[in-house]
C-alpha positions in Angstrom: -43.7 167.0 47.3 -46.9 167.9 48.5 -48.1 171.3 47.6 -50.9 172.8 49.9 -53.6 174.7 48.2 -56.4 174.0 50.6 -56.1 177.6 52.5 -60.0 178.1 53.1 -60.1 174.9 54.9 -57.4 175.5 57.7 -53.9 177.0 57.6 -50.8 176.4 59.3 -49.9 178.4 62.3 -47.6 181.8 61.8 -44.3 181.7 63.3 -45.2 184.3 65.6 -48.5 182.4 66.6 -46.5 179.4 67.3 -44.0 181.4 69.1 -46.4 182.5 71.4 -48.5 179.2 71.9 -45.5 177.1 72.7 -44.4 180.4 75.5 -48.2 180.2 76.6 -48.5 176.8 77.0 -45.4 176.8 79.0 -46.2 179.8 81.0 -49.9 180.5 81.0 -50.9 177.6 82.9 -53.2 179.3 85.4 -56.9 179.7 85.5 -57.9 183.0 84.5 -60.6 182.9 86.6 -58.5 182.6 89.8 -58.1 185.6 92.1 -54.4 184.9 92.7 -51.6 186.8 90.6 -50.8 184.3 87.7 -54.7 184.2 87.4 -55.0 187.8 87.0 -52.1 188.3 84.9 -53.6 185.4 82.1 -56.9 187.6 82.7 -55.2 190.8 81.8 -53.8 189.1 78.7 -57.3 187.6 77.7 -58.8 191.0 77.9 -56.1 192.5 76.0 -57.0 190.2 73.0 -60.5 191.0 73.5 -59.8 194.4 73.2 -57.7 193.7 69.9 -60.7 191.9 68.4 -63.0 194.0 68.8 -61.0 196.9 67.5 -60.7 195.0 64.3 -63.9 195.3 63.4 -65.3 198.3 65.4 -66.7 196.9 68.4 -66.5 197.3 72.2 -64.7 194.7 73.7 -67.3 194.0 76.1 -69.1 193.1 72.7 -66.8 189.9 72.6 -66.8 186.4 73.3 -64.7 183.4 73.4 -66.1 180.2 71.4 -64.4 177.4 70.0 -64.5 178.4 66.5 -67.2 179.7 64.1 -69.4 176.6 64.4 -69.9 177.5 67.8 -70.1 181.0 67.1 -73.2 180.6 64.7 -74.4 178.3 67.2 -74.7 180.3 70.0 -75.7 183.8 67.8 -78.3 182.0 65.8 -80.0 179.5 68.1 -78.9 181.8 71.2 -80.9 184.8 69.7 -83.8 183.1 68.6 -85.1 180.6 71.2 -84.5 183.3 74.1 -86.7 185.6 71.7 -89.7 183.3 70.4 -92.2 185.8 71.2 -90.5 188.0 67.9 -91.5 185.7 65.4 -90.3 182.5 64.2 -89.3 183.2 60.7 -85.4 182.7 59.8 -83.9 183.9 56.4 -80.5 182.4 55.3 -79.3 181.5 52.1 -78.8 178.1 50.5 -75.2 178.1 49.9 -74.6 178.7 53.6 -71.7 176.8 55.3 -73.4 173.4 56.3 -73.1 174.3 59.9 -75.9 177.7 59.0 -77.9 174.4 57.1 -78.1 172.8 60.0 -78.6 174.8 62.6 -82.0 176.3 60.7 -83.1 172.4 59.9 -82.7 171.6 63.7 -84.6 175.0 64.6 -87.2 173.8 62.3 -87.6 170.2 63.1 -87.5 170.7 66.8 -89.5 174.6 67.5 -91.2 175.3 64.4 -89.4 177.4 62.7 -90.0 178.5 59.6 -86.6 179.3 56.9 -86.6 181.2 53.5 -83.4 180.1 51.8 -82.6 182.7 49.1 -81.1 180.9 46.2 -78.1 182.9 44.9 -77.9 183.9 41.2 -75.7 182.0 38.7 -72.5 183.8 39.7 -73.1 182.7 43.4 -74.0 186.0 44.3 -76.9 186.4 46.9 -79.1 189.2 45.2 -80.2 191.5 48.2 -83.5 192.2 47.3 -84.4 188.6 47.2 -83.3 188.9 50.8 -85.1 192.3 51.5 -88.5 190.9 49.7 -88.5 187.7 52.0 -88.7 189.9 55.2 -92.3 189.6 57.2 -93.2 190.6 60.4 -92.3 187.6 61.8 -88.7 187.8 60.6 -86.7 187.0 63.7 -83.0 186.7 62.2 -81.4 187.1 58.6 -78.2 185.0 58.6 -76.3 185.7 55.7 -72.1 185.0 55.3 -69.8 187.5 54.2 -67.7 185.0 51.8 -69.0 181.9 50.3 -66.1 179.0 51.2 -66.5 177.4 48.0 -67.0 180.5 45.9 -65.1 182.4 47.3 -67.9 185.1 46.2 -68.6 188.3 48.3 -72.2 188.7 49.5 -73.8 192.3 49.7 -74.0 192.4 53.2 -74.5 196.4 53.5 -77.5 196.7 51.8 -78.5 193.5 53.5 -77.4 194.9 57.0 -79.1 198.5 56.2 -82.4 196.6 55.5 -82.3 194.5 58.6 -81.3 197.9 60.6 -84.7 200.0 59.2 -86.9 196.7 60.1 -85.4 196.2 63.5 -84.3 193.3 62.6 -81.3 191.0 63.9 -78.4 190.4 61.7 -75.9 187.6 62.2 -72.6 187.3 59.3 -70.0 184.2 59.2 -67.1 186.1 58.7 -64.8 182.9 58.9 -63.5 183.7 55.1 -63.6 187.3 55.1 -61.9 188.1 58.4 -58.7 189.9 57.9 -59.4 189.3 53.9 -61.6 192.3 53.7 -62.4 195.0 56.2 -65.0 194.9 58.5 -66.9 197.5 60.6 -69.6 196.0 62.1 -71.4 199.1 62.4 -70.8 200.6 58.7 -72.6 197.0 58.1 -74.9 197.0 60.5 -73.6 193.9 61.7 -75.3 192.3 65.2 -73.4 189.3 65.2 -70.3 188.1 63.7 -68.4 184.8 63.8 -64.9 184.3 63.4 -62.4 181.4 63.8 -58.7 181.6 64.4 -57.7 178.3 62.3 -58.6 180.7 58.8 -55.9 183.2 59.9 -53.3 181.0 61.1 -54.4 180.8 64.5 -54.8 177.2 66.3 -57.5 175.2 65.4 -60.3 175.3 68.8 -60.7 178.7 69.6 -62.9 181.7 67.8 -65.0 184.3 68.7 -68.6 185.8 68.2 -69.6 189.6 67.9 -72.6 190.5 69.8 -73.9 194.1 69.7 -74.7 195.7 72.8 -73.8 191.9 74.2 -75.4 192.9 77.8 -78.3 194.2 76.8 -79.3 191.2 73.7 -81.3 188.1 75.3 -79.8 185.5 74.6 -79.9 181.7 75.6 -76.8 180.1 76.6 -75.8 177.0 74.1 -73.1 175.8 76.9 -73.7 176.3 80.7 -70.8 176.6 83.2 -69.6 178.7 85.9 -70.5 181.9 84.6 -67.7 182.2 82.0 -67.7 184.9 79.1 -70.8 186.7 81.0 -72.6 183.8 81.4 -73.4 182.6 77.8 -70.4 179.9 77.0 -69.0 178.0 80.3 -65.9 176.3 80.6 -62.8 177.7 81.5 -60.8 179.7 78.6 -57.9 178.1 77.2 -55.5 181.3 77.8 -52.6 179.7 75.1 -55.3 179.1 72.6 -56.9 183.0 73.0 -53.2 184.3 73.0 -52.2 182.6 69.9 -56.0 184.0 68.2 -54.6 187.2 69.6 -50.9 187.1 67.9 -52.8 186.0 64.7 -55.2 188.8 64.4 -52.3 191.2 65.5 -49.8 189.4 62.7 -50.0 191.7 59.4 -48.8 188.4 57.2 -52.2 188.2 55.4 -52.4 191.5 54.7 -49.3 192.2 53.3 -49.8 189.1 51.3 -52.6 190.0 49.4 -51.4 191.5 46.0 -49.5 188.9 45.7 -52.1 186.4 46.1 -54.2 188.8 43.3 -51.3 188.0 40.9 -51.6 184.4 41.3 -55.1 184.4 41.2 -54.9 185.7 38.2 -52.0 183.7 36.6 -54.4 180.9 37.5 -57.4 182.6 36.0 -55.1 182.7 32.9 -54.1 179.1 33.0 -57.7 177.4 33.3 -59.3 179.3 30.7 -55.9 178.9 28.4 -56.7 174.6 28.1 -60.0 174.9 28.2 -61.6 175.5 31.8 -64.4 176.9 33.1 -63.9 179.2 36.2 -67.0 178.7 38.5 -65.9 182.2 40.8 -66.9 184.7 38.8 -64.4 188.0 37.5 -65.5 190.3 40.5 -66.9 190.7 43.8 -65.1 187.6 44.8 -61.7 187.8 47.1 -58.4 186.2 45.3 -57.7 184.1 48.2 -60.6 181.1 46.7 -60.7 180.0 43.1 -63.3 177.2 42.1 -62.9 175.7 38.1 -64.0 173.0 36.2 -62.1 171.4 33.6 -62.9 168.7 30.8 -62.8 165.4 31.5 -61.4 165.6 34.7 -62.1 163.6 37.8 -62.2 165.7 40.6 -62.7 163.0 43.5 -59.5 160.8 41.8 -57.5 164.3 41.8 -58.1 165.6 45.4 -57.8 161.8 46.6 -55.3 160.9 45.2 -53.2 164.3 43.4 -50.0 165.5 45.9 -51.9 169.1 45.0 -54.0 169.2 47.9 -57.2 171.1 47.4 -60.7 170.5 47.7 -64.2 169.8 46.0 -65.8 172.3 48.1 -66.2 172.4 52.3 -64.0 170.7 54.0 -67.1 170.0 56.5 -68.5 167.7 53.7 -65.4 166.3 51.4 -65.3 162.9 52.3 -69.3 162.8 51.1 -70.0 161.5 47.7 -73.0 163.9 46.8 -72.1 166.9 44.7 -71.7 170.0 46.4 -74.4 171.8 47.0 -73.2 174.8 46.9 -72.3 174.4 42.6 -75.9 172.6 42.2 -77.6 175.7 43.4 -75.2 178.0 40.9 -76.9 175.6 38.5 -74.4 172.7 37.9 -75.3 169.1 37.2 -73.8 166.0 38.8 -71.0 165.7 36.3 -69.8 169.1 36.0 -69.7 169.4 39.6 -67.5 166.4 39.9 -65.6 168.0 37.1 -64.9 171.2 39.4 -62.4 171.9 42.4 -61.8 174.1 44.9 -58.3 175.9 45.0 -57.3 178.2 47.8 -54.0 180.4 48.1 -52.3 181.4 51.1 -49.0 183.2 52.3 -47.0 180.1 52.2 -48.5 179.5 48.2 -45.6 180.5 45.3 -45.8 181.3 41.6 -43.7 178.0 40.8 -46.1 175.8 42.8 -48.7 176.9 40.8 -47.0 176.4 37.1 -46.5 173.1 38.7 -50.4 172.2 38.1 -50.0 172.8 34.7 -47.0 170.6 33.6 
């Protein structure tokens, strides 16, 4: 029997989402840009989802743009903004433990357009020091990008403090919230976030759909990454995938994640106790982390072999780079060497995880 413990990489569909997807693929086949009744009906339903997502983060409906997922949202937010605002400066601040997507975007901007990137190294516990970010701000800093929750460690970053500093210095602030959305309350005004990226498949919705929040979207200069026929305010061309968007909306509205939170905390506590009992080490700190992700290290343990051959389906780090033989750059940045990193795995809990599943890990 295979036991899935990789919910940070992707999630199964909620029953409510599956039901809505089947209905929508059957009934919502019209182009939502069409002027006829069926097209207008799909358009109206899409707008309801847009409003739902906006309400969930304290934004306006007009500030939500649909994308194919958090990776595209990150690309549009960062490349779209900085390339449209070159005169404001060519310095970007991020951290050295961001998702590979963010690091790739920054590398592209550095090589192709001459941007200078400041990478903030985390503390040993995987937390970015907000003061280090603030110290790195210069007169030519155009954007700061810090993820809300680290995808390998589960650590929660000090978004509010960084956002406040960016607001005071009139610098745009981007946050990748793929791992935090629906697990941590998000209010883009309270946190002073200008761009927020989310993805449906991290919240038991369909793959291939996500969203980007852009503060004051109509007034903010953004360069389109995908050009088309004017969809999504002219910033993201292509016919909107109505069934995926409606499935996304159902996942946002469904309260299963929120209702399972206390149970996940209890399972996380059990895991921590069991790991320490057998002489393991916790790479994820006890505080300032979400209970859904736990990175652990076991002595005399071959993580690569375990991940490849075990019926316990977990990972060594980000799923986007887990097939590489190189050690996790996130674990390297918090001070682990190659041997320690190869003794480490990421266990991520979800709504389908049970205490029985976790007990089997230690038999």
